C-alpha positions in Angstrom: 0.1 0.0 0.2 3.2 2.1 0.7 5.8 3.3 -1.3 8.6 5.4 -0.6 11.4 6.8 -3.0 14.3 4.3 -1.8 14.8 3.8 -5.8 17.5 6.2 -6.7 16.9 7.5 -10.0 21.2 6.7 -11.7 29.9 8.8 -10.6 36.7 19.1 -1.1 36.3 21.5 -3.1 33.5 23.8 -3.5 31.7 24.2 -6.7 30.8 28.0 -5.8 31.6 30.6 -3.8 28.5 32.4 -1.7 27.8 34.1 -5.1 27.6 31.2 -7.2 30.0 32.8 -9.5 32.0 31.4 -12.3 35.3 31.8 -13.2 34.4 33.6 -16.4 32.2 36.1 -14.3 28.8 34.7 -15.2 26.8 34.1 -12.4 23.1 32.4 -11.4 21.3 34.7 -9.3 20.5 34.2 -5.3 17.7 34.9 -3.4 17.0 34.9 0.4 14.4 33.0 2.1 12.8 32.8 5.9 13.1 29.7 7.5 10.3 27.5 9.8 12.0 27.2 13.5 14.0 24.0 14.3 14.8 22.8 10.0 17.3 20.3 10.7 19.7 18.5 8.7 18.3 17.9 4.9 15.4 20.2 5.4 13.7 17.7 8.2 12.3 18.8 11.6 14.3 18.3 14.6 17.4 16.5 12.6 20.5 17.8 14.2 22.7 14.7 15.8 22.5 11.5 15.0 20.4 10.4 18.0 17.8 12.4 16.8 16.8 9.8 14.2 15.5 7.8 16.8 13.5 10.4 18.1 12.4 11.2 14.7 11.2 7.6 13.9 9.7 6.7 17.0 7.1 10.6 16.4 6.5 9.0 12.6 5.3 5.8 14.0 3.1 7.6 16.6 1.9 10.1 13.9 1.1 7.5 11.7 -0.9 5.2 14.2 -3.1 8.1 14.9 -3.8 8.0 10.7 -4.2 4.4 10.6 -7.0 4.9 13.2 -8.5 7.8 11.2 -8.3 6.1 8.2 -9.8 2.6 9.3 -12.3 3.8 11.3 -14.1 6.2 10.0 -18.0 5.9 9.3 -18.7 7.9 6.2 -17.3 6.4 3.3 -15.8 8.7 0.9 -12.9 10.1 -1.2 -11.5 11.5 1.9 -10.2 8.2 2.8 -7.8 8.4 -0.4 -6.3 11.6 1.5 -6.1 10.4 4.7 -4.0 7.1 3.4 -1.6 9.6 1.2 -1.1 11.2 4.4 0.2 8.3 6.1 2.3 7.7 3.0 3.7 11.4 3.1 4.4 11.0 6.9 6.6 8.0 6.3 8.5 8.8 3.2 9.6 12.1 4.3 11.4 9.6 7.2 12.1 6.9 4.8 13.3 8.7 1.8 15.4 11.6 4.1 17.0 8.4 5.7 18.2 7.1 2.7 19.7 9.7 1.2 21.3 10.9 4.8 22.8 6.8 4.9 24.5 7.7 1.1 25.9 10.9 1.5 26.2 12.4 4.9 30.0 12.5 5.8 29.5 11.6 9.9 29.5 7.9 9.8 27.3 8.0 13.3 24.7 10.3 11.2 24.7 7.4 8.5 24.6 4.6 10.7 21.8 6.2 12.6 19.9 7.1 9.5 20.3 3.7 8.3 18.9 2.3 11.5 15.7 4.7 11.1 15.7 3.6 7.3 15.3 -0.4 8.5 13.0 0.4 11.7 10.5 2.7 9.8 10.6 0.6 6.6 9.9 -2.3 8.7 6.5 -0.9 9.6 5.8 0.5 6.6 5.7 -2.9 5.7 3.3 -4.0 8.4 1.1 -1.3 7.0 0.6 -3.2 4.0 -0.6 -5.7 5.2 -3.3 -4.2 7.2 -6.7 -5.1 6.8 -8.5 -2.7 8.1 -6.6 -0.1 5.5 -7.5 -2.7 2.9 -10.9 -2.7 3.5 -11.5 0.8 3.5 -10.9 1.2 0.0 -12.7 -1.6 -0.8 -15.6 -0.1 1.0 -14.6 3.5 -1.6 -14.6 1.4 -4.8 -17.8 0.0 -4.2 -19.7 3.3 -2.9 -20.4 4.6 -6.1 -18.7 7.6 -5.5 -17.3 9.7 -8.7 -13.7 9.5 -8.7 -11.7 11.6 -10.5 -8.9 9.9 -13.0 -6.3 10.6 -10.2 -8.1 9.4 -7.4 -8.9 6.4 -9.1 -5.6 5.6 -10.3 -4.9 6.3 -6.5 -7.0 3.8 -5.1 -5.4 1.0 -8.0 -2.5 1.6 -7.0 -2.8 1.4 -3.2 -4.9 -1.7 -3.8 -2.2 -3.5 -5.7 0.5 -2.4 -3.4 -1.7 -3.8 -0.7 -2.2 -7.4 -2.4 1.2 -7.4 -3.0 1.6 -6.9 0.8 -0.3 -10.3 1.1 -3.6 -8.5 2.1 -5.5 -11.4 0.4 -4.1 -14.6 2.5 -4.6 -16.1 6.0 -2.8 -14.4 8.9 0.3 -16.5 8.9 0.9 -16.2 5.1 0.2 -12.6 5.4 2.8 -12.4 8.1 5.2 -14.6 6.1 4.5 -11.9 3.0 5.2 -9.1 5.4 8.8 -11.0 6.8 9.6 -11.4 3.2 9.3 -7.9 2.1 11.2 -6.5 4.7 13.9 -9.7 4.3 14.3 -8.7 1.2 14.8 -4.7 2.1 17.6 -5.8 4.4 19.4 -7.7 1.4 19.3 -5.2 -0.8 20.8 -2.7 1.5 23.4 -5.2 2.7 24.0 -5.8 -1.2 24.3 -1.7 -1.6 26.8 -1.8 1.5 29.0 -4.4 0.3 29.7 -2.4 -3.1 30.3 0.3 -1.2 32.7 -1.3 1.4 34.5 -2.7 -1.8 35.5 0.7 -3.2 37.8 0.4 0.2 40.1 -2.6 -1.5 43.1 -1.9 -3.3 45.5 -3.8 -5.4 49.2 -2.5 -6.2 51.4 -2.5 -9.1 54.6 -1.3 -10.0 54.4 2.5 -11.7 55.6 1.0 -15.1 53.0 -1.5 -15.6 50.7 1.3 -16.0 51.8 3.1 -18.4 51.1 4.9 -20.2 49.2 6.6 -17.4 50.6 10.2 -17.1 53.6 10.2 -14.4 52.0 12.9 -12.3 48.8 10.4 -11.8 51.3 8.0 -11.2 52.9 9.7 -8.4 49.7 11.0 -6.9 48.7 7.1 -6.2 49.4 6.0 -2.8 52.5 3.4 -1.9 51.9 0.1 -0.5 53.0 -0.5 2.8 53.7 -3.6 2.1 55.7 -3.1 -0.8 56.5 1.0 -0.9 58.1 0.3 -4.4 54.1 -0.2 -6.1 51.3 2.4 -6.4 47.7 1.4 -5.0 44.5 1.6 -7.2 41.7 1.9 -5.4 38.4 -0.1 -6.5 36.1 3.3 -6.7 34.8 3.1 -10.1 36.5 6.0 -11.7 39.8 4.4 -10.7 38.7 0.7 -12.1 37.3 2.9 -15.3 40.9 4.9 -16.2 42.5 1.8 -15.9 40.8 -0.1 -18.2 40.8 2.9 -20.7 43.8 4.1 -21.0 46.7 1.4 -19.3 48.4 -1.3 -22.0 49.1 -3.7 -20.2 46.5 -6.3 -20.5 47.5 -8.4 -17.0 47.1 -5.4 -14.9 43.4 -4.7 -16.9 42.6 -8.1 -16.3 44.1 -8.2 -12.8 42.0 -5.1 -11.6 38.9 -6.2 -13.7 39.0 -9.4 -11.4 39.8 -7.3 -8.2 37.1 -5.4 -8.7 34.1 -7.9 -8.1 32.1 -7.6 -4.9 32.6 -11.4 -3.4 30.6 -10.7 -0.1 27.7 -10.4 -2.2 27.6 -13.7 -3.9 25.7 -15.1 -0.9 23.5 -11.8 -0.4 22.4 -12.0 -4.2 21.6 -15.7 -3.5 19.3 -14.9 -0.5 18.1 -11.8 -2.4 16.6 -13.7 -5.1 15.6 -16.9 -2.9 13.3 -14.2 -0.9 12.2 -12.5 -4.5 11.2 -16.3 -5.4 9.6 -16.9 -2.3 7.8 -13.8 -2.3 6.0 -14.7 -5.7 5.1 -18.3 -4.6 3.7 -17.1 -1.3 1.2 -14.3 -3.9 1.0 -17.1 -6.3 3.1 -15.4 -9.2 4.6 -17.5 -11.7 8.4 -15.4 -10.7 9.5 -11.6 -9.7 9.4 -10.6 -12.9 5.7 -11.6 -13.3 5.0 -9.3 -9.8 7.4 -6.4 -11.0 5.7 -6.1 -14.4 2.3 -5.2 -13.0 3.8 -1.7 -12.3 5.1 -0.9 -15.6 4.5 1.1 -18.6 5.2 -1.0 -21.4 3.0 -4.0 -21.9 4.9 -5.7 -24.4 7.3 -8.8 -23.3 10.7 -6.9 -21.9 12.3 -9.8 -23.7 11.5 -9.4 -26.8 11.9 -6.1 -26.8 15.5 -6.7 -26.5 15.7 -9.4 -28.6 14.1 -7.7 -31.5 16.8 -4.7 -31.2 19.6 -6.9 -30.7 19.0 -8.1 -34.2 19.0 -4.1 -35.4 22.8 -3.7 -33.6 24.2 -6.9 -34.3 25.6 -6.0 -37.8 27.0 -3.1 -36.1 28.4 -4.7 -33.0 30.3 -7.0 -35.2 32.1 -4.5 -37.5 32.9 -2.7 -34.2 34.6 -5.9 -32.9 36.3 -6.7 -36.0 38.6 -3.1 -35.1 39.1 -3.9 -32.0 40.4 -7.7 -32.8 43.0 -6.0 -35.3 44.0 -3.5 -33.2 44.6 -6.1 -30.4 46.4 -8.3 -33.0 48.9 -5.7 -34.2 49.7 -4.7 -30.0 49.8 -8.2 -28.6 50.2 -10.3 -31.5 48.5 -13.5 -33.2 48.6 -15.5 -30.0 46.3 -13.4 -28.1 43.3 -15.9 -29.3 41.6 -13.1 -31.3 39.1 -12.6 -28.4 38.0 -9.7 -27.1 37.3 -9.5 -22.9 35.6 -7.1 -20.9 39.0 -6.1 -19.9 40.1 -5.1 -23.3 37.0 -3.5 -24.7 37.1 0.0 -22.9 41.4 0.0 -23.7 40.8 -1.0 -28.0 38.1 1.3 -28.0 40.1 4.8 -26.7 43.2 3.2 -29.1 40.9 2.9 -32.0 39.5 6.1 -31.7 42.8 8.2 -30.9 44.8 5.9 -34.4 41.4 7.6 -35.9 42.3 11.3 -34.1 39.1 11.0 -32.6 38.9 12.0 -29.0 37.9 8.9 -26.6 35.8 10.4 -24.1 34.9 13.8 -24.2 37.7 14.7 -22.2 38.8 17.2 -25.5 35.8 19.5 -24.7 35.9 19.7 -21.0 37.4 23.5 -21.5 33.5 24.2 -22.6 31.4 22.0 -19.5 33.1 24.2 -16.4 30.9 22.8 -13.8 29.2 26.0 -13.2 28.8 26.7 -16.5 26.9 23.3 -16.8 24.6 24.8 -14.0 24.0 27.7 -15.7 23.1 26.2 -18.6 20.1 23.7 -16.9 19.1 27.7 -15.7 19.1 28.8 -18.8 17.4 25.6 -20.4 14.2 25.4 -17.9 14.2 29.6 -18.0 13.3 29.2 -21.9 11.0 26.1 -21.9 9.2 26.8 -18.7 9.7 30.1 -17.3 11.4 29.5 -14.6 14.2 30.5 -13.1 17.0 28.3 -11.0 18.5 30.2 -8.1 20.8 29.7 -5.4 18.7 30.3 -2.1 20.2 30.7 1.3 19.6 27.8 3.6 19.0 27.7 7.2 22.2 27.4 9.6 21.7 23.7 10.2 20.1 22.6 6.9 23.4 21.5 5.0 24.9 18.7 5.9 28.2 19.4 4.0 30.2 23.2 3.0 30.0 21.7 -0.4 26.1 21.1 -0.8 24.1 23.8 -2.2 20.6 24.6 -2.2 18.9 25.8 -5.5 14.8 26.8 -6.0 12.6 26.6 -9.2 10.7 29.7 -9.4 8.1 30.4 -12.2 7.8 34.0 -13.7 4.0 33.8 -12.1 3.6 31.1 -10.2 6.3 31.5 -7.7 8.6 28.6 -6.4 8.2 25.4 -7.1 10.5 23.2 -5.1 14.0 22.6 -4.2 16.8 21.0 -5.5 20.2 20.6 -2.9 23.4 20.1 -5.4 25.9 17.7 -3.6 28.5 17.1 -6.4 31.8 16.1 -5.0 33.2 12.7 -4.0 34.3 12.2 -0.3 34.7 9.1 2.3 31.4 7.6 3.0 29.0 8.9 0.4 27.4 7.0 -2.6 29.8 6.8 -5.2 27.4 7.4 -8.3 25.3 9.7 -9.8 21.6 10.3 -8.6 18.4 11.8 -7.6 17.1 11.3 -4.1 14.1 12.5 -3.2 13.3 14.1 0.1 10.1 15.2 -0.2 6.9 15.3 -2.9 4.6 18.0 -3.9 0.8 17.3 -2.9 -2.3 19.6 -1.8 -2.3 19.5 2.0 -6.1 20.3 1.7 -8.1 23.5 1.6 -6.5 26.6 2.6 -3.1 25.2 2.3 -0.1 26.0 0.0 0.7 23.1 -2.4 3.6 21.3 -0.6 6.6 21.7 -2.7 8.8 18.9 -3.6 12.4 18.8 -2.4 15.1 16.8 -4.2 19.0 16.2 -3.9 21.1 15.8 -7.2 24.4 13.5 -5.8 27.4 13.4 -8.4 30.7 12.7 -7.7 32.9 15.2 -10.3 36.7 15.5 -9.5 37.5 18.2 -7.8 40.0 21.1 -9.3 43.5 22.2 -7.5 43.8 26.0 -6.1 41.3 28.1 -8.1 41.1 26.0 -11.3 37.5 25.7 -12.7 36.1 22.2 -11.9 35.8 20.7 -15.5 33.5 17.5 -16.8 34.3 15.9 -19.6 31.0 15.5 -22.1 30.1 12.6 -20.3 30.0 14.1 -17.0 28.0 16.9 -17.9 25.4 14.4 -19.8 25.1 12.4 -16.5 24.3 15.9 -14.4 21.6 16.8 -16.9 20.5 13.2 -17.1 19.5 13.5 -13.1 18.4 17.3 -13.7 15.4 15.6 -15.8 14.8 13.9 -12.6 14.8 16.8 -11.0 12.7 18.7 -13.2 9.8 15.7 -13.4 9.8 15.8 -10.1 9.5 19.6 -9.0 7.4 20.3 -11.7 4.6 17.3 -11.3 1.5 18.9 -9.5 -0.4 16.4 -8.6 -3.3 16.0 -5.7 -1.4 12.8 -4.1 2.2 12.4 -3.1 2.2 9.0 -3.5 1.5 9.9 -7.3 4.0 12.6 -7.6 6.8 13.4 -10.1 8.9 10.2 -10.5 6.6 8.0 -8.0 5.5 6.1 -11.1 6.0 3.1 -13.6 10.4 2.8 -13.4 10.3 2.4 -17.4 7.9 5.6 -17.7 10.0 7.9 -14.8 13.4 7.2 -16.7 12.1 9.3 -19.6 12.8 12.9 -18.6 16.0 12.0 -17.6 16.8 10.5 -21.1 15.6 13.3 -22.7 17.0 16.0 -21.0 20.2 14.1 -22.1 19.3 15.4 -25.7 19.6 19.0 -24.9 23.3 18.5 -23.8 24.0 17.4 -27.5 22.3 20.2 -29.8 24.8 22.9 -30.6 21.5 25.1 -30.7 21.4 24.9 -26.3 25.5 24.4 -26.2 26.0 27.3 -27.6 24.2 29.4 -24.9 26.4 28.1 -22.2 29.3 26.2 -23.2 32.3 28.6 -23.5 36.1 27.8 -23.1 37.1 29.1 -19.6 40.5 29.8 -21.5 39.2 31.8 -24.4 35.6 32.6 -23.8 34.9 31.2 -27.5 31.7 29.3 -27.5 32.0 25.6 -28.6 31.8 25.5 -32.4 28.7 23.5 -34.7 31.7 21.4 -35.9 33.1 20.5 -32.8 29.8 19.0 -31.6 29.3 17.5 -34.4 32.6 15.6 -35.3 32.3 14.5 -31.2 28.5 13.4 -31.9 29.5 11.4 -34.6 32.8 9.8 -32.6 30.3 9.3 -29.8 28.7 6.4 -32.2 32.0 4.6 -33.5 31.3 1.7 -31.5 27.6 2.6 -30.5 26.4 -1.2 -31.6 28.2 -2.5 -28.8 27.8 -0.1 -26.1 23.6 -0.9 -26.9 24.8 -4.6 -26.7 26.2 -4.0 -23.5 22.7 -2.7 -22.2 20.8 -5.6 -23.5 22.8 -7.7 -22.0 22.5 -6.6 -18.3 18.8 -5.8 -19.4 18.8 -9.7 -20.4 20.7 -10.6 -17.2 18.3 -8.6 -14.7 15.6 -10.7 -16.6 17.0 -14.2 -16.2 17.6 -13.3 -12.4 13.9 -13.1 -12.1 13.3 -16.0 -13.8 15.3 -19.1 -13.1 15.8 -20.7 -10.4 17.4 -18.6 -7.5 19.9 -21.7 -7.3 21.1 -21.1 -10.4 25.1 -20.6 -11.4 24.8 -16.9 -12.1 28.2 -16.4 -13.2 27.5 -19.0 -16.0 24.0 -17.6 -16.9 25.6 -14.3 -17.6 28.4 -16.1 -19.2 25.9 -18.2 -21.3 24.3 -14.5 -22.4 27.1 -13.1 -23.9 26.5 -15.8 -26.6 23.4 -14.3 -26.9 23.7 -10.6 -26.8 27.1 -9.7 -27.0 30.2 -9.9 -29.8 33.4 -10.0 -27.2 33.8 -13.1 -24.9 33.0 -13.3 -21.5 35.6 -13.7 -18.5 36.0 -17.2 -17.1 34.8 -17.6 -13.6 34.7 -14.2 -12.6 31.5 -13.2 -10.2 30.6 -10.2 -12.2 27.2 -10.3 -11.0 28.5 -9.3 -7.8 29.0 -6.1 -8.9 25.5 -5.4 -10.5 24.0 -2.9 -8.2 20.9 -2.5 -10.1 19.2 -5.7 -9.1 18.5 -3.8 -5.9 16.5 -0.8 -6.9 15.6 -1.8 -10.2 15.1 -5.4 -9.8 13.7 -7.6 -13.0 13.2 -3.6 -14.4 16.9 -2.5 -15.8 15.6 -3.1 -19.6 13.3 0.4 -18.4 16.9 2.0 -19.2 16.4 1.5 -22.9 12.7 1.3 -22.9 12.8 5.2 -21.9 16.0 6.0 -24.6 13.4 4.9 -27.6 10.6 6.8 -25.9 12.7 9.8 -25.5 14.3 9.6 -28.4 10.4 10.0 -30.3 9.5 12.5 -27.8 12.8 14.6 -28.7 12.1 14.1 -32.8 8.3 15.2 -32.1 8.6 18.0 -30.1 12.4 19.7 -29.8 14.3 18.6 -33.3 13.5 22.1 -34.9 13.7 23.9 -31.9 15.0 22.5 -28.7 14.5 25.7 -26.8 11.0 25.8 -28.0 8.9 27.7 -25.3 5.4 26.0 -26.9 7.1 22.8 -26.8 8.4 23.3 -23.3 5.0 24.1 -22.1 4.0 20.7 -23.7 6.5 18.9 -21.9 5.1 20.6 -18.6 1.2 20.6 -18.6 0.9 17.2 -20.6 3.5 15.2 -19.5 5.7 16.3 -16.6 2.8 17.8 -14.3 1.3 14.3 -14.1 4.2 12.8 -12.1 2.2 9.1 -11.7 -1.5 10.5 -11.7 -2.3 9.2 -15.6 -1.8 6.0 -17.0 1.5 6.2 -18.6 0.4 5.4 -22.7 -1.8 8.0 -22.7 0.5 10.8 -21.6 3.3 9.4 -23.9 0.5 9.2 -26.9 -0.3 12.8 -26.4 2.8 14.1 -27.1 4.5 11.3 -30.1 0.8 10.1 -31.4 0.4 6.1 -31.9 2.7 5.3 -33.9 5.7 4.7 -31.8 9.2 2.7 -33.3 12.8 2.3 -32.2 13.7 4.3 -35.7 14.6 7.6 -34.1 16.2 5.8 -31.3 18.7 3.6 -34.1 18.9 7.1 -35.8 20.4 8.7 -33.2 22.9 5.7 -32.2 24.0 5.8 -35.9 22.5 2.3 -36.1 20.3 4.3 -39.3 21.1 6.4 -41.8 18.9 9.4 -42.0 16.3 8.0 -44.7 17.1 4.3 -44.2 14.1 3.7 -41.8 11.8 5.2 -44.9 12.9 2.5 -47.3 12.5 -0.4 -44.6 9.1 -2.3 -44.0 8.2 0.2 -41.1 6.4 -2.9 -39.2 10.0 -3.8 -38.4 10.6 -0.9 -36.3 7.3 -1.2 -34.7 7.6 -0.6 -31.2 4.6 -1.7 -28.7 3.1 -0.4 -25.3 
């Protein structure tokens, strides 16, 4: 019945001065705000020290118990029961979502530990409510009453009933208790899997500096020395460090050793138990498997595996051509005795070599002078101003609100509607912090009742962009800028949503639907008409040229077939995890899938599955990443291809799509923008798989995309 945004929606020097100034003199405006009394960290009232989490959790449960009584004992059956249930959900989610953020980003380990306990305690209480018969009965009575419910109220009621049913509400008391226990255990194991991944980044492997050529000597000198062998330097298992080795170190033995060392062995047992619990949950609820449960909350009605297999056929030819290039380079570098295979630890290295050989940038780093972090934030503000008439402004936080000195608080303010919501920017790495990029929900929007203001949504954008030294500006690769815009797309979905119920606000919708805005916003960072307004060299002030973007865009699709194959492979593996018996040999299953969906050779007996963090939040739904990319390409083509800063198109996106959050049928919202003729043509063309006119010559049914 009740779900919070524990699913993260996607890797120190201060980002800005107090005035949010940039080195090149441009600035984002700031505003002063008044604050309610006792605002604590993350904006949560009363949160000032780690011990406050226990008090906040207890207060949350007390408030929820009162709301449960109000929901389940009322004699009058009316739609107001939905408002009571939403107030209950809001009370829980304010604590659970905030605790989820705190345990992932707070610099104080005591805060993180206390938040972890709060997350578990309140989460367990929430699981119990999902099997609360009196709350479910209130919904059943409402449906039977004949009240004329609005479209949003009907979706709210259906969504709550579905959650109750997944909580085992239709089972006997004993079986219902089993389902509650399984759901709680599933969340515990998911948390353990994630914590193990974070702990895994503390692992180290050491090499003699000569083995790390051709890494720059300055970079090698910056590495820590091994305490057991001072002649060696240490490579930490941070994603950024592993990626650097995979892409640049020429020694294949080093690359292989780092690849194998990066797996997270403690997760072998955790994954087995997690999948077993999900399998038991499906059996208890009379589903064939956990995938069947997951598909109840999806926008698409097409078989995910059919979608992946169809897309795989379209990219296979290009991927095979790309692998031939890599094999040729490997034979040149390592000799014919290398066996003619491309392994996972060869992939990134020889892609980079191929691009370098053709005088092509390998990762967008050659464009970084145009993408200072401050100019990218300025570009985000420019974009929402053009599309929606919204200013992105830095605002003053209360004395205790920010959890680290690097964090900045922003507001979105509409030209006539006023403040729409708030965004915290936490963009630099530090010890103990979540080490990828994600939007975290803190508070969702909702109608609070007659005479009360709309509850303004609050989110945090969490990234880990490399610090600069001294007074130098922080520079991003194009890929990092794309990541920032991706997460900002999630933030816009959250803040521009205006639903009656927080349970349906913003990104609280089907996972294959809520990824669409984030992928759509990636398109803007590729369009010169947008980039020319903010992407300027920090050295010369010159705007990035059309030729530079066109060349890099073409270069970026050089290995698009293999890139898409990799996403198809991960998506298919995710589906297999949740359809095959939980006792399966998952290392072998992953290896076998290579033969179907990839053109490179898998590693032997390397338990890569132990690093697949998406199994926690996207269980049986990772294919949504590709699904959303396809739809985002269609929306871009329909709305923004001709004019990416059109206010008319921006208003259509906002008022026909974003504002509804999860309160409308996703298919209706998508087709309102692009029509019924959905296909993968635009996506394949964007990826360089199809030429501009090729899809017109082919049978259009071949590219048809189904909901």
